[in-house]
RODO-2510 file (C-alpha; in nm, 4 decimals, decimal comma):
residues 354
     n   res          X          Y          Z
     1     m    -2,4721    15,5467    36,9604
     2     k    -2,5982    15,2979    37,2440
     3     h    -2,7808    14,9554    37,1866
     4     l    -3,0325    15,0583    36,9421
     5     l    -3,1946    14,6385    36,9580
     6     h    -3,2001    14,4644    37,2625
     7     p    -3,1096    14,0963    37,1071
     8     k    -3,4817    14,0141    37,3892
     9     f    -3,7506    14,1953    37,1442
    10     k    -4,0101    14,0089    37,0224
    11     l    -4,2538    14,1545    36,7786
    12     n    -4,5815    14,0118    36,7842
    13     g    -4,4154    13,6818    36,9657
    14     r    -4,1385    13,6875    36,7220
    15     g    -3,7749    13,6982    36,8260
    16     f    -3,5498    13,7914    36,5895
    17     s    -3,1524    13,6969    36,5943
    18     s    -3,0098    14,0263    36,5083
    19     a    -3,0823    14,3822    36,3624
    20     e    -3,0470    14,2235    35,9813
    21     e    -3,2961    13,9221    36,0570
    22     l    -3,5252    14,2578    36,1900
    23     k    -3,4600    14,4393    35,8658
    24     v    -3,5246    14,1735    35,6520
    25     f    -3,8496    14,1269    35,8495
    26     a    -3,9148    14,4817    35,8361
    27     k    -3,8591    14,4865    35,4588
    28     e    -4,1436    14,2278    35,4317
    29     m    -4,4136    14,4797    35,6088
    30     l    -4,3478    14,7018    35,3320
    31     f    -4,4020    14,5079    35,0432
    32     t    -4,6666    14,2452    35,2308
    33     g    -4,8296    14,4675    35,4798
    34     e    -5,0880    14,7499    35,3767
    35     g    -5,1612    15,0704    35,6429
    36     e    -5,0149    15,0904    35,9649
    37     t    -4,8137    14,7879    35,8873
    38     i    -4,6279    14,9284    35,6609
    39     s    -4,5450    15,2294    35,8615
    40     i    -4,3722    15,0616    36,1330
    41     g    -4,1799    14,8500    35,8967
    42     k    -4,0584    15,2151    35,7596
    43     f    -3,9729    15,3450    36,1505
    44     i    -3,7703    14,9872    36,2549
    45     l    -3,6072    15,0273    35,9103
    46     e    -3,5192    15,4151    36,0045
    47     w    -3,4647    15,3025    36,3488
    48     l    -3,1713    15,1116    36,2691
    49     d    -2,9811    15,2777    35,9616
    50     e    -2,6432    15,4585    36,0303
    51     n    -2,8341    15,7807    36,0735
    52     i    -2,8154    15,9164    36,4101
    53     i    -3,1322    16,0809    36,3594
    54     f    -3,4954    16,0568    36,2357
    55     e    -3,8238    16,2796    36,1809
    56     v    -4,1379    16,3170    36,2840
    57     y    -4,4446    16,4791    36,1926
    58     t    -4,5851    16,7386    36,5227
    59     s    -4,9526    16,6580    36,5983
    60     g    -5,0889    16,9947    36,4552
    61     s    -5,3342    17,0398    36,7246
    62     t    -5,1638    17,4032    36,7126
    63     g    -5,1424    17,4802    36,2828
    64     i    -4,9758    17,2843    36,0189
    65     p    -4,8173    16,9937    36,1079
    66     k    -4,4619    17,0313    36,0703
    67     k    -4,1406    16,7778    36,0069
    68     i    -3,8266    16,7759    36,2800
    69     s    -3,5318    16,6034    36,2936
    70     l    -3,4971    16,4319    36,6177
    71     q    -3,1863    16,2293    36,7536
    72     k    -3,1359    15,8807    36,8347
    73     e    -2,9354    15,9008    37,1091
    74     h    -3,2367    16,1820    37,2581
    75     a    -3,5116    15,9035    37,2078
    76     y    -3,3074    15,6221    37,3490
    77     n    -3,2790    15,8428    37,6719
    78     s    -3,6264    15,8804    37,6888
    79     a    -3,6864    15,5419    37,5653
    80     i    -3,5169    15,4141    37,8671
    81     a    -3,6381    15,7317    38,1358
    82     t    -4,0048    15,5726    38,0508
    83     i    -3,9198    15,1990    38,1405
    84     d    -3,7255    15,2684    38,4430
    85     y    -4,0126    15,4970    38,5902
    86     f    -4,3188    15,2468    38,5002
    87     e    -4,0624    14,9542    38,5710
    88     i    -4,1420    14,7600    38,2354
    89     g    -3,7839    14,6235    38,1333
    90     e    -3,6889    14,3166    37,9306
    91     g    -3,9621    14,0728    37,8658
    92     t    -4,2601    14,2616    37,8495
    93     r    -4,5340    14,2320    37,6999
    94     a    -4,7088    14,5960    37,5407
    95     l    -4,9456    14,6975    37,3127
    96     l    -4,8466    14,9004    37,0263
    97     c    -5,2379    15,0814    36,9361
    98     l    -5,0825    15,4123    36,8255
    99     p    -4,9917    15,5570    36,4443
   100     a    -4,6531    15,4548    36,3835
   101     d    -4,5985    15,8240    36,1514
   102     y    -4,6550    15,9566    36,5312
   103     i    -4,4207    16,0526    36,8060
   104     a    -4,6086    15,8271    37,0623
   105     g    -4,6327    15,5316    36,8461
   106     k    -4,3064    15,5833    36,7410
   107     m    -4,1327    15,5879    37,1089
   108     m    -4,3822    15,2919    37,2003
   109     l    -4,0976    15,0765    36,9053
   110     v    -3,8341    15,2484    37,0409
   111     r    -3,8713    15,1589    37,4058
   112     g    -4,0071    14,7560    37,2990
   113     m    -3,6633    14,7427    37,0888
   114     v    -3,4069    14,8686    37,3478
   115     g    -3,5891    14,7323    37,6367
   116     g    -3,5985    14,3879    37,4438
   117     w    -4,0163    14,3908    37,4842
   118     d    -4,2721    14,1949    37,3165
   119     l    -4,4331    14,4048    37,1190
   120     f    -4,7752    14,3327    36,9690
   121     i    -4,9131    14,5783    36,7120
   122     t    -5,2877    14,6341    36,5659
   123     s    -5,4335    14,9418    36,4394
   124     p    -5,4979    15,2054    36,6240
   125     q    -5,8689    15,1918    36,6102
   126     k    -6,1066    15,3089    36,8806
   127     n    -6,0831    15,0354    37,1279
   128     p    -5,7934    14,8215    37,0239
   129     l    -5,7721    14,5612    37,2700
   130     s    -6,1132    14,4213    37,1792
   131     h    -5,9185    14,1469    36,9418
   132     f    -5,6748    14,0553    37,2264
   133     e    -5,7429    13,7859    37,4502
   134     m    -5,3829    13,8301    37,6069
   135     e    -5,2582    14,0370    37,9000
   136     f    -5,0314    14,2980    37,8281
   137     e    -4,8096    14,4961    38,1632
   138     f    -4,8061    14,8018    37,9100
   139     s    -4,9752    15,0060    37,6456
   140     a    -5,0306    15,3532    37,5983
   141     m    -5,3696    15,5418    37,4330
   142     v    -5,4917    15,8411    37,3963
   143     p    -5,8109    15,9193    37,5482
   144     y    -6,0497    15,8237    37,2443
   145     q    -5,9279    15,4938    37,3128
   146     v    -5,9577    15,4807    37,6743
   147     h    -6,3502    15,5548    37,6511
   148     h    -6,4396    15,3158    37,4086
   149     s    -6,2221    15,0552    37,5924
   150     l    -6,3590    15,1120    37,9324
   151     s    -6,4734    14,6961    37,9585
   152     e    -6,1346    14,5675    37,7936
   153     l    -5,8962    14,8157    37,9842
   154     h    -5,8187    14,4960    38,2766
   155     k    -5,6014    14,3411    38,0396
   156     v    -5,3158    14,6250    38,0668
   157     k    -5,2046    14,6169    38,4159
   158     q    -5,0596    14,9357    38,3300
   159     v    -5,1827    15,2355    38,0640
   160     i    -5,0366    15,5209    37,9964
   161     v    -5,2786    15,8403    37,7916
   162     g    -5,1438    16,1420    37,6259
   163     g    -5,2675    16,2809    37,2823
   164     g    -5,5257    16,5303    37,4445
   165     a    -5,6977    16,6395    37,7730
   166     v    -5,8788    16,3699    37,9855
   167     s    -6,1929    16,4806    38,1162
   168     i    -6,2809    16,4437    38,5005
   169     a    -6,6100    16,2396    38,3791
   170     l    -6,3516    15,9802    38,1781
   171     e    -6,1300    16,0134    38,4939
   172     n    -6,4583    15,9034    38,7475
   173     e    -6,4610    15,6172    38,4982
   174     i    -6,1456    15,4650    38,5416
   175     q    -6,1339    15,4799    38,8925
   176     n    -6,2580    15,1261    38,9970
   177     l    -6,0400    14,9464    38,6949
   178     p    -5,7623    14,7260    38,8428
   179     t    -5,5562    14,8678    38,5715
   180     k    -5,2789    15,1810    38,6911
   181     m    -5,3291    15,5085    38,4376
   182     f    -5,1539    15,7930    38,4045
   183     a    -5,1670    16,1271    38,2222
   184     t    -4,8545    16,2122    38,0728
   185     y    -4,7779    16,5733    37,9454
   186     g    -4,5024    16,5862    37,6683
   187     m    -4,4910    16,6953    37,2750
   188     t    -4,2706    16,5299    36,9684
   189     e    -4,0559    16,8214    37,1111
   190     t    -3,9528    16,6726    37,4442
   191     i    -3,9369    16,3063    37,2055
   192     s    -4,3055    16,1885    37,3912
   193     h    -4,3563    16,2800    37,7584
   194     i    -4,1461    16,4247    38,0150
   195     a    -4,3966    16,4461    38,3246
   196     v    -4,6855    16,1751    38,4954
   197     r    -4,9439    16,2106    38,6648
   198     s    -5,1457    15,9479    38,8243
   199     l    -5,5582    15,9210    38,7028
   200     n    -5,6779    15,6389    38,8946
   201     g    -5,6402    15,5241    39,1967
   202     r    -5,5457    15,6586    39,6197
   203     k    -5,2875    15,8315    39,3806
   204     r    -5,4665    16,0102    39,1271
   205     s    -5,3439    16,3545    39,1565
   206     l    -5,3657    16,7104    38,8683
   207     i    -5,0183    16,7166    38,9683
   208     y    -4,7626    16,6436    38,6902
   209     n    -4,4198    16,4549    38,8027
   210     a    -4,1259    16,4724    38,6644
   211     i    -3,9704    16,1353    38,5242
   212     p    -3,5338    16,1182    38,6253
   213     r    -3,3593    16,3761    38,5010
   214     v    -3,5950    16,6684    38,3718
   215     q    -3,6066    16,9803    38,5998
   216     f    -3,9503    17,3221    38,5241
   217     s    -3,8914    17,6565    38,5434
   218     q    -4,1124    17,9333    38,4256
   219     t    -4,1184    18,2207    38,1472
   220     s    -4,2025    18,5665    38,2912
   221     e    -4,5935    18,5054    38,1540
   222     g    -4,6131    18,2043    38,3610
   223     c    -4,5805    17,9176    38,0431
   224     l    -4,3688    17,6018    38,1707
   225     c    -3,9412    17,5396    38,0172
   226     i    -3,8651    17,2129    38,0068
   227     d    -3,4910    17,1534    38,1204
   228     a    -3,3749    16,7693    37,9915
   229     p    -3,0520    16,7453    37,9178
   230     l    -3,0836    16,3968    37,7802
   231     i    -3,3345    16,4661    37,5537
   232     s    -3,2769    16,8255    37,4502
   233     a    -2,9393    16,9802    37,3831
   234     e    -3,1868    17,3359    37,4415
   235     t    -3,4293    17,4285    37,7067
   236     v    -3,7787    17,3889    37,5639
   237     i    -4,0027    17,7113    37,6082
   238     t    -4,3507    17,5999    37,5825
   239     n    -4,6904    17,7358    37,5325
   240     d    -4,8572    17,5839    37,8611
   241     i    -4,9495    17,8062    38,1043
   242     v    -4,8833    17,6363    38,4404
   243     e    -4,8653    17,6843    38,8697
   244     l    -4,5243    17,5913    38,9296
   245     l    -4,4743    17,3445    39,2543
   246     s    -4,1055    17,2713    39,2192
   247     k    -3,8497    17,1978    38,9940
   248     n    -3,9783    16,8746    38,9866
   249     s    -4,3272    16,9496    38,9713
   250     f    -4,6322    17,1538    38,8555
   251     r    -5,0384    17,1870    38,7514
   252     l    -5,1357    17,2435    38,4252
   253     l    -5,3905    17,5774    38,3600
   254     g    -5,3738    17,6159    37,9944
   255     r    -5,2208    17,7008    37,6650
   256     r    -5,1447    18,0914    37,6618
   257     d    -5,3054    18,1317    37,3039
   258     n    -5,6005    17,9183    37,4292
   259     v    -5,6955    18,2313    37,6866
   260     i    -5,9256    18,4716    37,6721
   261     n    -5,9400    18,8142    37,8184
   262     t    -6,3409    18,8795    37,8754
   263     g    -6,3523    19,2146    38,0170
   264     g    -6,0157    19,2023    38,1440
   265     v    -6,0157    18,8669    38,3186
   266     k    -5,8617    18,6162    38,2508
   267     v    -5,9913    18,2440    38,1678
   268     h    -5,8761    17,9429    38,0845
   269     p    -6,0660    17,7074    37,8393
   270     e    -5,9103    17,4001    37,9883
   271     i    -6,0137    17,5029    38,3180
   272     i    -6,4294    17,5358    38,2482
   273     e    -6,4204    17,2331    38,0314
   274     q    -6,3003    17,0503    38,3293
   275     k    -6,5441    17,1996    38,5295
   276     l    -6,8498    17,1074    38,2440
   277     a    -6,7239    16,7698    38,1572
   278     k    -6,9995    16,6420    38,3667
   279     n    -7,2515    16,7725    38,2292
   280     f    -7,2184    16,6729    37,8640
   281     q    -7,2470    16,3966    37,7138
   282     v    -7,1464    16,5132    37,3281
   283     p    -6,7274    16,6122    37,2325
   284     f    -6,7476    17,0235    37,3645
   285     f    -6,5131    17,2749    37,4061
   286     i    -6,5167    17,6404    37,5422
   287     a    -6,3204    17,9226    37,2642
   288     s    -6,4271    18,2868    37,2515
   289     e    -6,5145    18,5524    36,9901
   290     k    -6,5127    18,9150    36,9906
   291     d    -6,7338    19,1430    37,1593
   292     e    -6,7551    19,4918    37,1492
   293     v    -6,7664    19,5299    37,5193
   294     l    -6,6010    19,3149    37,6732
   295     g    -6,3619    19,2308    37,3772
   296     q    -6,3597    18,8668    37,3977
   297     k    -6,6780    18,6766    37,5345
   298     v    -6,6791    18,2794    37,6162
   299     i    -6,8272    18,0717    37,4014
   300     l    -6,9791    17,6996    37,4210
   301     i    -6,9366    17,4919    37,0862
   302     l    -7,1222    17,0968    37,0770
   303     e    -7,0540    16,8306    36,8800
   304     s    -7,4466    16,8064    36,8425
   305     t    -7,7484    16,8772    36,5694
   306     v    -8,0142    17,0011    36,8157
   307     p    -8,0134    17,3570    36,8669
   308     q    -7,8730    17,4835    37,2230
   309     t    -7,9583    17,7878    37,3964
   310     l    -7,8014    17,9939    37,7203
   311     e    -8,1831    17,9606    37,9505
   312     e    -8,2066    17,5372    37,8826
   313     n    -7,8308    17,4763    37,9846
   314     s    -7,7961    17,7575    38,2339
   315     r    -7,8154    17,4557    38,5045
   316     f    -7,4656    17,3679    38,3599
   317     f    -7,3042    17,6736    38,4329
   318     d    -7,3224    17,7190    38,8110
   319     d    -7,0212    17,6698    38,8799
   320     l    -6,8982    17,8571    38,7256
   321     t    -6,7188    18,2266    38,7742
   322     r    -6,9293    18,5260    38,5688
   323     y    -6,6656    18,5234    38,3572
   324     e    -6,6141    18,2184    38,3030
   325     k    -6,9861    18,1311    38,2447
   326     p    -7,0699    18,0729    37,8180
   327     k    -7,2306    18,4128    37,6342
   328     k    -7,3549    18,1948    37,3991
   329     i    -7,3901    17,8522    37,2475
   330     y    -7,3055    17,7223    36,9212
   331     i    -7,3426    17,3343    36,7315
   332     t    -7,1931    17,1545    36,4166
   333     p    -7,2581    16,8153    36,3445
   334     e    -6,8910    16,6816    36,3602
   335     f    -6,5834    16,8446    36,4849
   336     e    -6,2946    16,8228    36,2740
   337     f    -6,0001    16,6005    36,4094
   338     t    -5,6242    16,6031    36,3788
   339     e    -5,5078    16,2164    36,2972
   340     t    -5,3754    16,1833    36,6873
   341     g    -5,7318    16,2578    36,8171
   342     k    -5,7192    16,6041    36,9344
   343     i    -5,9609    16,9284    36,7831
   344     r    -5,9331    17,0989    36,5301
   345     r    -6,0287    17,4340    36,7682
   346     s    -5,9512    17,7006    36,5005
   347     e    -6,0765    17,5308    36,2567
   348     v    -6,3869    17,4733    36,4372
   349     v    -6,4418    17,7765    36,5310
   350     k    -6,3959    17,9607    36,2054
   351     k    -6,6492    17,7395    36,0856
   352     v    -6,9473    17,7816    36,2826
   353     v    -6,8374    18,1769    36,4223
   354     g    -6,7562    18,2934    36,0715
***
């Protein structure tokens, strides 16, 4: 097994002379820490033990979270690919502000340990940078954190954003930042991201490009297939429908299980949401319900306590095709989210539609 710990790794500015010293420190985190600190300590011990695998839960955004086993060698390869892609090697000062119980947080720890980073940790709150005066070279966030950290993001040179779609409205808000922002594509099964697109600046693009040693293909239904031999022993077949541009790039259209067949025409909720993003200041998403004539009809669900009608919102639908336009609007005072910040769409739909 390759080296699990770089000798230059630091945690909150503290270095360690050996893996054994780091283990002792991690055990202290278990007994003296609380909340996220305990999760971080547990994973450090798990990463440094003799097992060749570690366990992690999926996010639960499309169903009940499930526990899966991942090979440490694959996680190591993923970490090195990210380190090389973003040129963030030994001595990188990075911020961990994601839950260490899930793959995104665990992989920040892995990158730090194998890359020799000086990794600072904080709780996964909405504006994690507000507690720091220092600057960082790298961090990973979810869109919710980016939205609440706009005035602080200048403290980080590069930020990768995952765990959910980045709206056009949010992209527009980060265009003038000095920070290089990137959206990532990946899942627990691919051990974090396997593709990246630039969110701001002159390189802003809707096209995802593969990290090194990753190639793409499609199923007959248009779903993305991922061939990443250094990360997964088998080809990963996803539920994401894409426009495949090359074996190394694609444009994401939406999830197969979210596709709405309305009047015989298939529409993607994610594309409709992108078009509507600039028009709504409250959280929302597009879904569907049964319709005797259309089979399925498009509906708009808003997180709001103010009643809404199609008529008073009609001006917001000018950019939509006739099949994309919502046929009904529902409101609910509060959306349900996963621990990684994704809307539990099916649960919300059941609550408002029945």
